[in-house]
NUVEXFI-538515 format. One record per atom (N, C-alpha, C): x, y, z; residue number from 1. Coordinates in nm, 3 decimals, decimal comma. Example, Ala and Ser with C-alpha at 12.3 -4.5 7.8 and 13.67 -1.06 7.14 Angstrom:
// residues 2
xx_yy_zz_k
1,319_-0,569_0,780_1 $
1,230_-0,450_0,780_1 $
1,320_-0,330_0,780_1 $
1,285_-0,225_0,708_2 $
1,367_-0,106_0,714_2 $
1,290_0,003_0,787_2 $
This chain:
// residues 50
xx_yy_zz_k
-5,939_4,355_0,368_1 $
-5,883_4,301_0,486_1 $
-5,858_4,154_0,465_1 $
-5,754_4,102_0,527_2 $
-5,718_3,960_0,517_2 $
-5,818_3,879_0,593_2 $
-5,832_3,750_0,548_3 $
-5,914_3,660_0,614_3 $
-5,848_3,614_0,749_3 $
-5,924_3,630_0,860_4 $
-5,868_3,586_0,989_4 $
-5,836_3,434_0,997_4 $
-5,732_3,408_1,069_5 $
-5,690_3,267_1,079_5 $
-5,709_3,218_1,220_5 $
-5,717_3,083_1,232_6 $
-5,716_3,027_1,374_6 $
-5,589_3,050_1,441_6 $
-5,603_3,059_1,573_7 $
-5,483_3,080_1,655_7 $
-5,398_2,955_1,683_7 $
-5,279_2,965_1,682_8 $
-5,188_2,857_1,721_8 $
-5,185_2,851_1,869_8 $
-5,124_2,741_1,926_9 $
-5,115_2,723_2,072_9 $
-5,029_2,841_2,126_9 $
-4,923_2,872_2,058_10 $
-4,830_2,983_2,101_10 $
-4,909_3,113_2,114_10 $
-4,992_3,144_2,017_11 $
-5,069_3,265_2,017_11 $
-5,182_3,266_2,125_11 $
-5,239_3,149_2,145_12 $
-5,336_3,140_2,257_12 $
-5,274_3,167_2,396_12 $
-5,156_3,111_2,415_13 $
-5,090_3,124_2,537_13 $
-5,049_3,284_2,549_13 $
-5,006_3,345_2,446_14 $
-4,975_3,481_2,437_14 $
-5,091_3,571_2,488_14 $
-5,215_3,538_2,432_15 $
-5,332_3,619_2,469_15 $
-5,373_3,595_2,615_15 $
-5,375_3,461_2,656_16 $
-5,407_3,427_2,786_16 $
-5,315_3,494_2,889_16 $
-5,194_3,497_2,865_17 $
-5,099_3,556_2,954_17 $
-5,124_3,703_2,973_17 $
-5,182_3,770_2,873_18 $
-5,220_3,912_2,884_18 $
-5,360_3,927_2,926_18 $
-5,430_3,823_2,973_19 $
-5,563_3,826_3,027_19 $
-5,673_3,861_2,925_19 $
-5,645_3,806_2,799_20 $
-5,752_3,817_2,687_20 $
-5,812_3,683_2,675_20 $
-5,944_3,676_2,641_21 $
-6,010_3,554_2,613_21 $
-5,974_3,501_2,471_21 $
-5,889_3,398_2,460_22 $
-5,842_3,359_2,329_22 $
-5,955_3,306_2,237_22 $
-6,068_3,264_2,295_23 $
-6,183_3,212_2,215_23 $
-6,247_3,327_2,137_23 $
-6,223_3,447_2,172_24 $
-6,287_3,564_2,105_24 $
-6,208_3,619_1,994_24 $
-6,086_3,571_1,978_25 $
-5,992_3,637_1,882_25 $
-5,943_3,543_1,772_25 $
-5,927_3,606_1,659_26 $
-5,853_3,541_1,537_26 $
-5,737_3,618_1,502_26 $
-5,639_3,561_1,442_27 $
-5,522_3,625_1,394_27 $
-5,540_3,687_1,257_27 $
-5,505_3,820_1,241_28 $
-5,514_3,887_1,111_28 $
-5,377_3,880_1,049_28 $
-5,277_3,930_1,130_29 $
-5,140_3,941_1,075_29 $
-5,044_3,930_1,189_29 $
-4,920_3,866_1,150_30 $
-4,816_3,854_1,248_30 $
-4,697_3,924_1,188_30 $
-4,644_4,021_1,260_31 $
-4,514_4,091_1,224_31 $
-4,404_4,044_1,318_31 $
-4,278_4,088_1,288_32 $
-4,166_4,052_1,372_32 $
-4,184_4,096_1,518_32 $
-4,244_4,207_1,532_33 $
-4,249_4,268_1,674_33 $
-4,392_4,269_1,725_33 $
-4,491_4,232_1,651_34 $
-4,632_4,238_1,703_34 $
-4,726_4,143_1,629_34 $
-4,844_4,133_1,692_35 $
-4,952_4,057_1,637_35 $
-5,077_4,155_1,625_35 $
-5,149_4,125_1,517_36 $
-5,279_4,196_1,503_36 $
-5,390_4,089_1,509_36 $
-5,477_4,105_1,606_37 $
-5,589_4,013_1,625_37 $
-5,719_4,080_1,593_37 $
-5,820_4,003_1,565_38 $
-5,953_4,052_1,541_38 $
-6,048_3,991_1,647_38 $
-6,126_4,080_1,711_39 $
-6,221_4,029_1,807_39 $
-6,345_3,993_1,722_39 $
-6,388_3,864_1,743_40 $
-6,495_3,809_1,659_40 $
-6,639_3,872_1,692_40 $
-6,650_3,908_1,817_41 $
-6,782_3,963_1,857_41 $
-6,794_4,107_1,813_41 $
-6,695_4,192_1,843_42 $
-6,707_4,336_1,813_42 $
-6,648_4,386_1,680_42 $
-6,567_4,290_1,613_43 $
-6,494_4,323_1,493_43 $
-6,401_4,431_1,513_43 $
-6,341_4,443_1,629_44 $
-6,238_4,546_1,656_44 $
-6,102_4,476_1,639_44 $
-6,007_4,557_1,593_45 $
-5,869_4,501_1,582_45 $
-5,800_4,532_1,709_45 $
-5,706_4,439_1,743_46 $
-5,625_4,453_1,866_46 $
-5,484_4,430_1,825_46 $
-5,394_4,528_1,852_47 $
-5,250_4,513_1,822_47 $
-5,174_4,502_1,946_47 $
-5,095_4,388_1,960_48 $
-5,016_4,364_2,081_48 $
-4,871_4,347_2,041_48 $
-4,784_4,412_2,118_49 $
-4,633_4,395_2,093_49 $
-4,593_4,256_2,156_49 $
-4,497_4,198_2,092_50 $
-4,446_4,064_2,138_50 $
-4,358_4,085_2,255_50 $
């Protein structure tokens, strides 16, 4: 698995807009149509469409 990266401001707003706590998530991968985030507490992956 890739090393999770810190979120950019754009990604933080993206998560906040969808009512996720951006402090709990790191970015794993960004695709043209979606993001894959990692929850730091539970180690679960979250895939959201852009």
